[in-house]
MIDREN-413794 format. One record per residue: x, z, y of N, C-alpha, C, O, CB in turn; residue number from 1; residue in one letter. Coordinates in Angstrom, 2 decimals, padded with zeros to 5 digits, always signed. Glycine has a CB too. Layout:
BEGIN
    n_xx    n_zz    n_yy   ca_xx   ca_zz   ca_yy    c_xx    c_zz    c_yy    o_xx    o_zz    o_yy   cb_xx   cb_zz   cb_yy   n res
       X       Z       Y       X       Z       Y       X       Z       Y       X       Z       Y       X       Z       Y NUM   A
...
***
This chain:
BEGIN
    n_xx    n_zz    n_yy   ca_xx   ca_zz   ca_yy    c_xx    c_zz    c_yy    o_xx    o_zz    o_yy   cb_xx   cb_zz   cb_yy   n res
 -005.99 -014.17 -000.53 -004.72 -014.70 -000.07 -004.64 -014.29 +001.44 -005.64 -014.39 +002.16 -004.62 -016.31 -000.29   1   M
 -003.54 -013.85 +001.86 -003.38 -013.51 +003.26 -003.09 -014.75 +004.09 -002.82 -015.83 +003.57 -002.28 -012.50 +003.42   2   S
 -003.15 -014.57 +005.40 -002.95 -015.75 +006.28 -001.51 -015.98 +006.64 -001.16 -016.93 +007.34 -003.75 -015.60 +007.55   3   D
 -000.65 -015.05 +006.12 +000.76 -015.26 +006.45 +001.56 -014.35 +005.46 +001.01 -013.43 +004.86 +001.08 -014.90 +008.03   4   G
 +002.84 -014.65 +005.32 +003.67 -013.97 +004.35 +004.95 -013.56 +004.99 +005.50 -014.32 +005.79 +003.93 -014.85 +003.15   5   F
 +005.48 -012.39 +004.68 +006.82 -012.01 +005.08 +007.70 -012.37 +003.82 +007.37 -012.01 +002.69 +006.90 -010.41 +005.50   6   L
 +008.76 -013.04 +004.07 +009.57 -013.59 +002.99 +011.02 -013.53 +003.40 +011.33 -013.54 +004.60 +009.15 -015.04 +002.65   7   T
 +011.95 -013.47 +002.40 +013.33 -013.53 +002.68 +013.86 -014.94 +002.38 +013.50 -015.56 +001.38 +014.06 -012.48 +001.89   8   L
 +014.71 -015.42 +003.25 +015.35 -016.72 +003.06 +016.72 -016.70 +003.61 +017.03 -015.90 +004.49 +014.56 -017.82 +003.71   9   A
 +017.58 -017.60 +003.08 +018.92 -017.65 +003.52 +018.99 -018.45 +004.82 +018.55 -019.60 +004.89 +019.81 -018.25 +002.45  10   V
 +019.57 -017.80 +005.88 +019.77 -018.49 +007.13 +021.28 -018.53 +007.34 +022.02 -017.89 +006.59 +019.01 -017.77 +008.33  11   A
 +021.77 -019.29 +008.34 +023.18 -019.39 +008.61 +023.90 -018.04 +008.67 +025.05 -017.91 +008.24 +023.38 -020.12 +009.87  12   P
 +023.18 -017.00 +009.23 +023.84 -015.71 +009.39 +023.59 -014.78 +008.19 +023.91 -013.59 +008.25 +023.37 -015.04 +010.67  13   G
 +023.00 -015.31 +007.08 +022.73 -014.48 +005.93 +021.28 -014.36 +005.64 +020.45 -015.00 +006.29 +023.29 -013.14 +006.13  14   G
 +020.96 -013.57 +004.67 +019.54 -013.32 +004.18 +018.82 -012.73 +005.36 +019.26 -011.73 +005.95 +019.46 -012.31 +002.88  15   L
 +017.67 -013.38 +005.72 +016.89 -013.02 +006.84 +015.44 -012.93 +006.53 +015.00 -013.55 +005.56 +017.11 -013.96 +007.91  16   S
 +014.65 -012.21 +007.28 +013.25 -012.06 +007.12 +012.45 -013.10 +007.96 +012.77 -013.29 +009.14 +012.87 -010.64 +007.49  17   C
 +011.48 -013.73 +007.40 +010.69 -014.68 +008.11 +009.22 -014.39 +007.87 +008.83 -013.94 +006.79 +011.06 -016.10 +007.70  18   F
 +008.40 -014.67 +008.90 +006.90 -014.64 +008.78 +006.54 -016.15 +008.63 +006.87 -016.98 +009.47 +006.14 -013.91 +010.13  19   W
 +005.85 -016.42 +007.53 +005.46 -017.77 +007.30 +003.87 -017.85 +007.17 +003.30 -017.39 +006.18 +006.19 -018.30 +006.00  20   M
 +003.22 -018.43 +008.14 +001.80 -018.57 +008.06 +001.34 -019.61 +007.04 +002.11 -020.49 +006.67 +001.28 -018.91 +009.37  21   P
 +000.11 -019.50 +006.60 -000.43 -020.51 +005.69 -000.61 -021.84 +006.41 -000.55 -022.90 +005.79 -001.76 -020.05 +005.10  22   R
 -000.83 -021.78 +007.74 -001.11 -023.03 +008.50 -000.05 -023.16 +009.60 +000.37 -022.19 +010.23 -002.59 -023.01 +009.13  23   W
 +000.34 -024.40 +009.80 +001.24 -024.65 +010.87 +000.54 -024.58 +012.22 -000.69 -024.56 +012.29 +001.89 -025.98 +010.69  24   R
 +001.33 -024.54 +013.29 +000.67 -024.56 +014.63 -000.20 -025.79 +014.90 -001.17 -025.72 +015.66 +001.72 -024.48 +015.70  25   P
 +000.17 -026.93 +014.27 -000.62 -028.15 +014.50 -001.84 -028.19 +013.61 -002.56 -029.19 +013.65 +000.22 -029.39 +014.27  26   D
 -002.12 -027.15 +012.79 -003.34 -027.07 +011.99 -003.17 -027.64 +010.57 -004.11 -027.56 +009.78 -004.46 -027.81 +012.69  27   G
 -002.02 -028.20 +010.21 -001.81 -028.63 +008.88 -001.36 -027.50 +008.02 -000.85 -026.50 +008.52 -000.82 -029.73 +008.84  28   T
 -001.56 -027.63 +006.71 -001.18 -026.56 +005.77 +000.33 -026.46 +005.73 +001.02 -027.49 +005.75 -001.75 -026.82 +004.35  29   R
 +000.86 -025.27 +005.66 +002.28 -025.07 +005.55 +002.75 -025.51 +004.15 +002.00 -025.45 +003.17 +002.65 -023.59 +005.83  30   N
 +004.02 -025.94 +004.09 +004.58 -026.50 +002.84 +005.06 -025.39 +001.92 +006.27 -025.15 +001.83 +005.74 -027.46 +003.14  31   A
 +004.17 -024.73 +001.24 +004.51 -023.69 +000.27 +003.93 -024.06 -001.02 +002.73 -024.30 -001.12 +004.04 -022.31 +000.68  32   V
 +004.81 -024.12 -002.08 +004.34 -024.42 -003.43 +004.61 -023.29 -004.41 +005.76 -022.84 -004.44 +004.99 -025.67 -003.92  33   R
 +003.71 -022.80 -005.18 +003.96 -021.77 -006.22 +004.62 -022.47 -007.36 +004.07 -023.43 -007.90 +002.63 -021.04 -006.69  34   I
 +005.81 -022.03 -007.77 +006.51 -022.64 -008.90 +006.06 -021.99 -010.18 +005.76 -022.67 -011.15 +008.04 -022.52 -008.75  35   Q
 +005.99 -020.62 -010.19 +005.54 -020.01 -011.40 +005.11 -018.57 -011.05 +005.58 -018.01 -010.06 +006.66 -020.05 -012.50  36   R
 +004.28 -018.01 -011.82 +003.89 -016.55 -011.67 +004.95 -015.79 -012.51 +005.28 -016.21 -013.62 +002.32 -016.23 -012.19  37   L
 +005.43 -014.76 -012.02 +006.35 -013.88 -012.70 +005.68 -013.07 -013.84 +004.58 -012.55 -013.70 +006.98 -012.93 -011.69  38   K
 +006.40 -012.99 -014.95 +005.93 -012.13 -016.02 +006.49 -010.79 -015.75 +007.71 -010.62 -015.80 +006.32 -012.65 -017.43  39   D
 +005.67 -009.81 -015.47 +006.20 -008.48 -015.03 +005.46 -007.35 -015.68 +004.38 -007.53 -016.25 +006.09 -008.33 -013.50  40   K
 +006.06 -006.17 -015.58 +005.41 -004.98 -016.05 +004.68 -004.34 -014.96 +004.91 -004.67 -013.80 +006.35 -004.05 -016.64  41   L
 +003.77 -003.38 -015.27 +003.13 -002.63 -014.19 +001.87 -003.30 -013.67 +001.03 -003.70 -014.48 +004.09 -002.45 -013.06  42   G
 +001.70 -003.44 -012.40 +000.51 -003.96 -011.75 +000.42 -005.48 -012.01 +000.81 -006.29 -011.16 +000.53 -003.64 -010.20  43   D
 -000.07 -005.83 -013.13 -000.16 -007.24 -013.49 -001.29 -007.97 -012.76 -001.28 -009.20 -012.67 -000.35 -007.37 -014.99  44   R
 -002.30 -007.18 -012.22 -003.43 -007.79 -011.55 -002.99 -008.26 -010.11 -003.71 -009.03 -009.46 -004.63 -006.77 -011.47  45   S
 -001.79 -007.78 -009.65 -001.37 -008.24 -008.34 -000.20 -009.13 -008.61 +000.94 -008.68 -008.73 -001.01 -007.07 -007.35  46   N
 -000.49 -010.36 -008.70 +000.50 -011.46 -009.10 +001.69 -011.48 -008.10 +001.55 -011.38 -006.88 -000.24 -012.93 -009.12  47   A
 +002.87 -011.64 -008.77 +004.08 -011.98 -008.02 +004.45 -013.44 -008.42 +004.19 -013.87 -009.55 +005.29 -010.93 -008.32  48   S
 +005.04 -014.16 -007.50 +005.36 -015.54 -007.84 +006.69 -015.95 -007.18 +007.16 -015.36 -006.21 +004.21 -016.49 -007.40  49   S
 +007.25 -017.01 -007.79 +008.35 -017.71 -007.20 +007.79 -018.88 -006.43 +006.99 -019.65 -006.97 +009.38 -018.16 -008.26  50   E
 +008.19 -019.03 -005.16 +007.70 -020.07 -004.37 +008.72 -021.03 -003.83 +009.88 -020.65 -003.66 +007.00 -019.52 -003.34  51   I
 +008.36 -022.22 -003.56 +009.27 -023.21 -003.03 +008.76 -023.64 -001.65 +007.58 -023.98 -001.50 +009.40 -024.44 -004.00  52   E
 +009.64 -023.61 -000.66 +009.29 -023.92 +000.70 +010.11 -025.16 +001.11 +011.32 -025.08 +001.31 +009.56 -022.69 +001.64  53   M
 +009.43 -026.28 +001.24 +010.07 -027.55 +001.69 +009.54 -027.84 +003.08 +008.35 -028.08 +003.28 +009.76 -028.77 +000.71  54   L
 +010.42 -027.81 +004.00 +010.05 -028.13 +005.43 +008.93 -027.18 +005.91 +008.06 -027.58 +006.69 +009.56 -029.65 +005.56  55   D
 +008.95 -025.95 +005.45 +007.91 -024.95 +005.83 +008.22 -024.48 +007.27 +009.38 -024.46 +007.69 +007.88 -023.71 +004.81  56   A
 +007.20 -024.12 +007.98 +007.32 -023.64 +009.36 +007.27 -022.12 +009.23 +006.45 -021.58 +008.48 +006.16 -024.22 +010.34  57   W
 +008.17 -021.43 +009.97 +008.17 -020.00 +009.91 +008.80 -019.49 +011.16 +009.37 -020.25 +011.94 +008.89 -019.48 +008.66  58   S
 +008.71 -018.18 +011.37 +009.32 -017.50 +012.51 +010.17 -016.28 +011.97 +009.73 -015.48 +011.14 +008.20 -017.02 +013.54  59   V
 +011.41 -016.23 +012.52 +012.29 -015.19 +012.07 +011.75 -013.86 +012.64 +011.30 -013.77 +013.78 +013.77 -015.46 +012.51  60   M
 +011.83 -012.81 +011.72 +011.43 -011.49 +012.18 +012.66 -010.61 +012.10 +013.33 -010.57 +011.07 +010.24 -010.91 +011.34  61   V
 +012.95 -009.94 +013.14 +014.16 -009.09 +013.15 +015.44 -009.92 +013.38 +015.40 -011.07 +013.81 +014.28 -008.31 +011.80  62   G
 +016.56 -009.27 +013.09 +017.82 -009.93 +013.33 +018.29 -010.83 +012.12 +018.08 -010.50 +010.95 +018.88 -008.87 +013.65  63   E
 +018.90 -011.90 +012.47 +019.44 -012.82 +011.39 +020.44 -012.04 +010.57 +021.29 -011.33 +011.11 +020.13 -014.14 +012.01  64   E
 +020.34 -012.18 +009.25 +021.25 -011.55 +008.33 +020.90 -010.12 +007.97 +021.57 -009.46 +007.18 +022.58 -011.58 +008.89  65   G
 +019.77 -009.66 +008.61 +019.30 -008.25 +008.24 +017.95 -008.30 +007.63 +017.14 -007.40 +007.87 +019.25 -007.30 +009.49  66   R
 +017.65 -009.29 +006.84 +016.33 -009.49 +006.32 +015.79 -008.38 +005.38 +014.62 -008.02 +005.41 +016.32 -010.77 +005.63  67   G
 +016.73 -007.87 +004.53 +016.37 -006.83 +003.60 +015.92 -005.61 +004.35 +014.87 -005.04 +004.04 +017.53 -006.50 +002.67  68   V
 +016.67 -005.20 +005.30 +016.36 -004.02 +006.11 +014.96 -004.23 +006.82 +014.13 -003.32 +006.87 +017.52 -003.76 +007.17  69   R
 +014.77 -005.45 +007.34 +013.46 -005.68 +008.07 +012.33 -005.66 +007.12 +011.30 -005.08 +007.45 +013.46 -007.03 +008.84  70   T
 +012.42 -006.30 +005.88 +011.27 -006.29 +005.00 +011.04 -004.94 +004.34 +009.93 -004.69 +003.87 +011.44 -007.34 +003.96  71   I
 +012.01 -004.07 +004.29 +011.88 -002.70 +003.73 +010.95 -001.99 +004.64 +010.09 -001.26 +004.14 +013.26 -001.94 +003.62  72   I
 +011.05 -002.14 +005.93 +010.10 -001.57 +006.90 +008.65 -001.91 +006.49 +007.79 -001.02 +006.44 +010.40 -002.10 +008.35  73   E
 +008.38 -003.18 +006.20 +007.05 -003.64 +005.74 +006.66 -002.93 +004.49 +005.52 -002.51 +004.33 +007.02 -005.16 +005.51  74   M
 +007.60 -002.79 +003.58 +007.32 -002.20 +002.31 +006.88 -000.74 +002.50 +005.95 -000.27 +001.86 +008.54 -002.30 +001.39  75   V
 +007.61 -000.02 +003.44 +007.23 +001.35 +003.71 +005.81 +001.49 +004.29 +005.05 +002.38 +003.91 +008.22 +001.94 +004.66  76   N
 +005.48 +000.58 +005.22 +004.19 +000.61 +005.79 +003.14 +000.31 +004.68 +002.08 +000.94 +004.68 +004.11 -000.40 +006.96  77   H
 +003.39 -000.60 +003.76 +002.50 -000.88 +002.65 +002.28 +000.30 +001.74 +001.17 +000.56 +001.26 +003.02 -002.00 +001.87  78   T
 +003.41 +001.05 +001.51 +003.30 +002.30 +000.74 +002.41 +003.30 +001.39 +001.57 +003.90 +000.73 +004.64 +002.91 +000.53  79   R
 +002.58 +003.48 +002.68 +001.71 +004.38 +003.42 +000.24 +003.94 +003.34 -000.66 +004.76 +003.14 +002.16 +004.46 +004.87  80   L
 +000.05 +002.66 +003.50 -001.31 +002.12 +003.38 -001.95 +002.45 +002.03 -003.10 +002.88 +001.95 -001.29 +000.62 +003.59  81   D
 -001.17 +002.23 +000.99 -001.67 +002.57 -000.36 -001.97 +003.98 -000.52 -002.97 +004.34 -001.15 -000.71 +002.18 -001.41  82   C
 -001.12 +004.87 +000.04 -001.31 +006.24 -000.05 -002.58 +006.71 +000.66 -003.35 +007.49 +000.09 -000.15 +006.90 +000.48  83   T
 -002.80 +006.23 +001.91 -003.95 +006.56 +002.65 -005.22 +006.06 +002.02 -006.21 +006.78 +001.92 -003.82 +006.04 +004.01  84   L
 -005.20 +004.80 +001.57 -006.31 +004.22 +000.87 -006.71 +004.92 -000.40 -007.90 +005.06 -000.70 -006.02 +002.86 +000.58  85   G
 -005.74 +005.35 -001.15 -006.03 +006.13 -002.39 -006.62 +007.49 -002.10 -007.55 +007.93 -002.78 -004.77 +006.32 -003.20  86   S
 -006.07 +008.16 -001.08 -006.59 +009.46 -000.70 -008.02 +009.32 -000.17 -008.85 +010.18 -000.45 -005.68 +010.12 +000.35  87   A
 -008.32 +008.30 +000.57 -009.69 +008.11 +001.11 -010.66 +007.78 -000.01 -011.81 +008.22 +000.03 -009.70 +006.97 +002.19  88   A
 -010.23 +007.00 -001.04 -011.11 +006.70 -002.15 -011.36 +007.96 -002.96 -012.49 +008.20 -003.38 -010.51 +005.60 -003.04  89   I
 -010.34 +008.77 -003.17 -010.54 +010.03 -003.87 -011.55 +010.92 -003.17 -012.46 +011.47 -003.78 -009.24 +010.75 -004.02  90   M
 -011.37 +011.05 -001.86 -012.29 +011.88 -001.09 -013.71 +011.37 -001.23 -014.63 +012.15 -001.44 -011.87 +011.92 +000.40  91   R
 -013.90 +010.09 -001.12 -015.25 +009.47 -001.13 -015.82 +009.67 -002.57 -016.99 +010.02 -002.72 -015.19 +007.88 -000.74  92   Q
 -015.01 +009.46 -003.56 -015.51 +009.64 -004.97 -015.88 +011.15 -005.20 -016.88 +011.42 -005.87 -014.39 +009.16 -006.04  93   G
 -015.12 +012.10 -004.67 -015.36 +013.52 -004.86 -016.68 +013.83 -004.16 -017.54 +014.48 -004.76 -014.18 +014.39 -004.30  94   T
 -016.87 +013.39 -002.94 -018.08 +013.64 -002.19 -019.30 +013.07 -002.94 -020.34 +013.73 -003.00 -017.96 +013.02 -000.80  95   A
 -019.17 +011.87 -003.51 -020.28 +011.31 -004.26 -020.59 +012.09 -005.54 -021.75 +012.32 -005.88 -019.97 +009.88 -004.61  96   Q
 -019.50 +012.50 -006.23 -019.69 +013.29 -007.46 -020.38 +014.61 -007.15 -021.27 +015.02 -007.89 -018.34 +013.55 -008.17  97   A
 -019.97 +015.33 -006.01 -020.63 +016.58 -005.65 -022.09 +016.39 -005.24 -022.96 +017.18 -005.57 -019.86 +017.26 -004.54  98   I
 -022.32 +015.29 -004.50 -023.68 +015.06 -004.16 -024.56 +014.73 -005.42 -025.68 +015.23 -005.57 -023.75 +013.94 -003.14  99   W
 -024.03 +013.91 -006.26 -024.81 +013.65 -007.49 -025.03 +014.90 -008.31 -026.14 +015.15 -008.77 -024.10 +012.61 -008.35 100   H
 -023.98 +015.70 -008.50 -024.14 +016.91 -009.33 -025.08 +017.93 -008.65 -025.68 +018.76 -009.33 -022.74 +017.56 -009.60 101   A
 -025.21 +017.86 -007.33 -026.13 +018.79 -006.65 -027.58 +018.36 -006.73 -028.48 +019.16 -006.49 -025.74 +018.94 -005.21 102   S
 -027.81 +017.12 -007.06 -029.16 +016.59 -007.09 -029.64 +016.22 -008.56 -030.83 +015.99 -008.77 -029.22 +015.34 -006.17 103   H
 -028.80 +016.18 -009.44 -029.16 +015.80 -010.90 -029.38 +017.11 -011.68 -028.58 +018.04 -011.64 -027.96 +014.90 -011.62 104   R
 -030.44 +017.14 -012.35 -030.70 +018.36 -013.18 -030.56 +018.05 -014.67 -030.83 +016.94 -015.13 -032.14 +018.93 -012.89 105   Q
 -030.12 +019.08 -015.41 -029.95 +019.07 -016.89 -030.13 +020.44 -017.35 -029.57 +021.37 -016.78 -028.57 +018.52 -017.35 106   A
 -030.91 +020.59 -018.37 -031.11 +021.92 -018.99 -031.70 +022.95 -018.01 -031.40 +024.14 -018.12 -029.77 +022.44 -019.53 107   F
 -032.51 +022.53 -017.09 -033.18 +023.38 -016.21 -032.44 +023.75 -014.90 -032.99 +024.42 -014.02 -033.50 +024.55 -016.92 108   G
 -031.23 +023.32 -014.80 -030.39 +023.56 -013.58 -029.71 +022.32 -013.07 -029.60 +021.34 -013.79 -029.33 +024.59 -013.85 109   R
 -029.24 +022.36 -011.82 -028.53 +021.22 -011.40 -027.18 +021.19 -012.07 -026.68 +022.22 -012.53 -028.41 +021.20 -009.92 110   T
 -026.59 +020.05 -012.13 -025.29 +019.92 -012.77 -024.24 +020.79 -012.13 -023.39 +021.37 -012.81 -024.84 +018.49 -012.74 111   L
 -024.30 +020.89 -010.78 -023.32 +021.66 -010.08 -023.41 +023.18 -010.46 -022.46 +023.93 -010.24 -023.50 +021.45 -008.56 112   V
 -024.51 +023.58 -011.01 -024.66 +024.97 -011.42 -024.15 +025.15 -012.88 -024.08 +026.28 -013.36 -026.15 +025.40 -011.29 113   E
 -023.81 +024.08 -013.56 -023.26 +024.16 -014.96 -021.79 +024.58 -014.82 -021.05 +023.98 -014.05 -023.41 +022.75 -015.77 114   Q
 -021.38 +025.59 -015.56 -019.93 +025.99 -015.38 -018.88 +024.91 -015.65 -017.93 +024.77 -014.88 -019.63 +027.14 -016.30 115   P
 -019.05 +024.17 -016.72 -018.04 +023.16 -016.98 -018.04 +022.09 -015.87 -016.97 +021.62 -015.48 -018.29 +022.50 -018.36 116   L
 -019.21 +021.72 -015.36 -019.24 +020.64 -014.37 -018.67 +021.26 -013.01 -018.02 +020.53 -012.26 -020.76 +020.04 -014.19 117   M
 -018.89 +022.46 -012.73 -018.38 +023.03 -011.48 -016.83 +023.07 -011.63 -016.15 +022.89 -010.62 -019.01 +024.50 -011.19 118   S
 -016.27 +023.29 -012.75 -014.80 +023.23 -012.98 -014.30 +021.85 -012.75 -013.28 +021.67 -012.09 -014.43 +023.68 -014.40 119   N
 -014.97 +020.87 -013.27 -014.55 +019.50 -013.07 -014.61 +019.17 -011.58 -013.64 +018.64 -011.04 -015.44 +018.53 -013.87 120   V
 -015.71 +019.48 -010.91 -015.74 +019.17 -009.44 -014.71 +019.94 -008.70 -014.12 +019.39 -007.78 -017.11 +019.47 -008.83 121   L
 -014.44 +021.19 -009.01 -013.38 +021.93 -008.34 -012.03 +021.21 -008.55 -011.26 +021.08 -007.60 -013.32 +023.39 -008.87 122   A
 -011.74 +020.75 -009.78 -010.52 +020.02 -010.00 -010.46 +018.71 -009.12 -009.43 +018.41 -008.52 -010.39 +019.68 -011.51 123   D
 -011.51 +018.02 -009.07 -011.58 +016.76 -008.28 -011.26 +017.10 -006.82 -010.51 +016.39 -006.14 -013.03 +016.07 -008.41 124   L
 -011.87 +018.23 -006.34 -011.75 +018.59 -004.92 -010.31 +019.01 -004.61 -009.77 +018.67 -003.56 -012.76 +019.74 -004.56 125   A
 -009.71 +019.74 -005.50 -008.25 +020.13 -005.33 -007.29 +018.96 -005.35 -006.37 +018.87 -004.54 -007.82 +021.11 -006.44 126   V
 -007.51 +018.07 -006.28 -006.69 +016.80 -006.32 -006.86 +015.97 -005.15 -005.90 +015.44 -004.60 -007.02 +015.96 -007.49 127   E
 -008.18 +015.83 -004.70 -008.46 +015.06 -003.45 -007.77 +015.67 -002.22 -007.18 +014.94 -001.43 -009.98 +014.99 -003.20 128   S
 -007.86 +016.99 -002.07 -007.28 +017.63 -000.93 -005.73 +017.50 -001.02 -005.10 +017.27 +000.01 -007.73 +019.12 -000.87 129   E
 -005.16 +017.64 -002.10 -003.68 +017.50 -002.25 -003.26 +016.10 -001.86 -002.27 +015.95 -001.15 -003.23 +017.81 -003.71 130   A
 -003.97 +015.09 -002.31 -003.70 +013.73 -001.95 -003.85 +013.46 -000.48 -003.07 +012.68 +000.08 -004.58 +012.85 -002.71 131   A
 -004.79 +014.07 +000.17 -005.01 +013.97 +001.64 -003.89 +014.58 +002.35 -003.35 +013.98 +003.28 -006.30 +014.63 +002.07 132   T
 -003.49 +015.79 +001.94 -002.43 +016.49 +002.64 -001.06 +015.72 +002.49 -000.27 +015.64 +003.43 -002.32 +017.96 +002.09 133   V
 -000.83 +015.17 +001.27 +000.40 +014.40 +001.06 +000.40 +013.15 +001.87 +001.42 +012.77 +002.44 +000.59 +014.05 -000.41 134   A
 -000.80 +012.48 +001.95 -000.86 +011.25 +002.78 -000.64 +011.52 +004.21 +000.06 +010.77 +004.88 -002.16 +010.56 +002.62 135   A
 -001.25 +012.63 +004.74 -001.04 +012.94 +006.15 +000.34 +013.37 +006.51 +000.81 +013.11 +007.62 -001.96 +013.98 +006.54 136   M
 +001.00 +014.03 +005.60 +002.41 +014.43 +005.76 +003.30 +013.23 +005.77 +004.21 +013.13 +006.59 +002.84 +015.39 +004.65 137   R
 +003.03 +012.32 +004.85 +003.79 +011.02 +004.82 +003.60 +010.27 +006.18 +004.55 +009.77 +006.77 +003.29 +010.09 +003.59 138   A
 +002.37 +010.23 +006.62 +002.04 +009.53 +007.90 +002.80 +010.18 +009.06 +003.24 +009.48 +009.97 +000.47 +009.57 +008.18 139   A
 +002.97 +011.52 +009.04 +003.63 +012.27 +010.06 +005.09 +011.88 +010.14 +005.70 +011.99 +011.20 +003.47 +013.76 +009.82 140   A
 +005.65 +011.43 +009.01 +007.10 +011.01 +009.04 +007.21 +009.73 +009.93 +008.23 +009.52 +010.58 +007.67 +010.73 +007.52 141   T
 +006.20 +008.91 +009.96 +006.23 +007.74 +010.84 +006.16 +008.13 +012.30 +006.83 +007.53 +013.13 +005.09 +006.81 +010.51 142   F
 +005.36 +009.12 +012.62 +005.23 +009.58 +014.00 +006.56 +010.16 +014.51 +006.90 +010.01 +015.68 +004.10 +010.63 +014.11 143   D
 +007.31 +010.82 +013.60 +008.56 +011.46 +014.05 +009.81 +010.60 +013.49 +010.81 +011.19 +013.07 +008.61 +013.01 +013.53 144   A
 +009.72 +009.33 +013.49 +010.78 +008.50 +012.87 +012.07 +008.63 +013.60 +013.09 +008.29 +013.01 +010.38 +007.05 +012.83 145   A
 +012.13 +009.08 +014.80 +013.30 +009.28 +015.49 +014.16 +010.47 +015.12 +015.35 +010.57 +015.43 +012.98 +009.36 +016.80 146   D
 +013.45 +011.39 +014.41 +014.21 +012.61 +013.82 +014.82 +012.16 +012.57 +014.12 +011.69 +011.67 +013.26 +013.89 +013.53 147   D
 +016.15 +012.30 +012.46 +016.88 +011.90 +011.20 +016.31 +012.57 +009.94 +016.19 +011.93 +008.89 +018.38 +012.25 +011.33 148   P
 +015.95 +013.91 +010.04 +015.44 +014.60 +008.85 +014.07 +014.01 +008.45 +013.79 +013.89 +007.25 +015.32 +016.16 +009.12 149   A
 +013.21 +013.63 +009.39 +011.88 +013.01 +009.02 +012.11 +011.56 +008.50 +011.40 +011.08 +007.62 +010.88 +013.00 +010.30 150   E
 +013.09 +010.91 +009.06 +013.37 +009.53 +008.45 +013.84 +009.63 +007.05 +013.43 +008.82 +006.22 +014.44 +008.75 +009.25 151   A
 +014.71 +010.61 +006.73 +015.15 +010.83 +005.39 +013.99 +011.25 +004.46 +013.87 +010.79 +003.33 +016.25 +011.88 +005.38 152   L
 +013.08 +012.17 +005.03 +011.94 +012.50 +004.24 +011.07 +011.37 +003.94 +010.56 +011.26 +002.83 +011.18 +013.50 +004.87 153   L
 +010.86 +010.46 +004.94 +010.05 +009.26 +004.71 +010.57 +008.45 +003.52 +009.80 +007.99 +002.67 +010.04 +008.38 +005.96 154   A
 +011.93 +008.27 +003.49 +012.56 +007.45 +002.40 +012.33 +008.03 +001.03 +012.23 +007.34 +000.02 +014.07 +007.30 +002.62 155   R
 +012.25 +009.42 +001.05 +012.01 +010.06 -000.28 +010.51 +010.16 -000.65 +010.09 +009.98 -001.80 +012.63 +011.48 -000.30 156   L
 +009.73 +010.47 +000.40 +008.34 +010.79 +000.07 +007.45 +009.56 -000.13 +006.58 +009.59 -000.99 +007.76 +011.65 +001.15 157   V
 +007.64 +008.52 +000.62 +006.78 +007.39 +000.56 +006.73 +006.72 -000.84 +005.63 +006.39 -001.30 +007.21 +006.41 +001.57 158   L
 +007.82 +006.53 -001.52 +007.70 +005.95 -002.84 +006.99 +006.87 -003.83 +006.33 +006.39 -004.75 +009.06 +005.60 -003.35 159   P
 +007.10 +008.15 -003.66 +006.48 +009.12 -004.53 +004.98 +009.23 -004.27 +004.20 +009.15 -005.22 +007.14 +010.47 -004.35 160   I
 +004.55 +009.42 -003.03 +003.12 +009.57 -002.74 +002.34 +008.35 -003.02 +001.14 +008.44 -003.27 +002.92 +009.95 -001.34 161   V
 +002.96 +007.18 -003.00 +002.29 +005.95 -003.30 +001.55 +006.03 -004.64 +000.49 +005.44 -004.83 +003.27 +004.82 -003.31 162   K
 +002.18 +006.77 -005.54 +001.51 +006.88 -006.88 +000.57 +008.08 -006.86 -000.09 +008.37 -007.86 +002.56 +007.04 -008.05 163   Y
***
């Protein structure tokens, strides 16, 4: 569980984004109750829930009434984090597979010298490199966010490369 949550709530000026820590400034637990876990498709291991906040302490993030726009920025950063993490895991897995195949022998030769295994390792390396390039290109859209073309590319690319 994280130490704080970004959440949407209705404020006088409309739906707004709030950061709500697990603990109040006075050290007491913040008033957040899980009402139910959502039944959902897809990533079931990452639970989503409906929560109730009674007298919860929070801080508004961004402008009042522009909560969805504010929280979407967080979603895009999370998508980039997922992309970079996945590419890193693929690179590490590929490196370990190549190391293992270079040191493990079968039928008088190392695994890396076996034609089928070298094909598998080459496929892993190509997929890992493609994921790394895609992740770096997606990250570059954040660096050039002031460019309208890059901002548009970020909107299109981030949901795709996350997978």
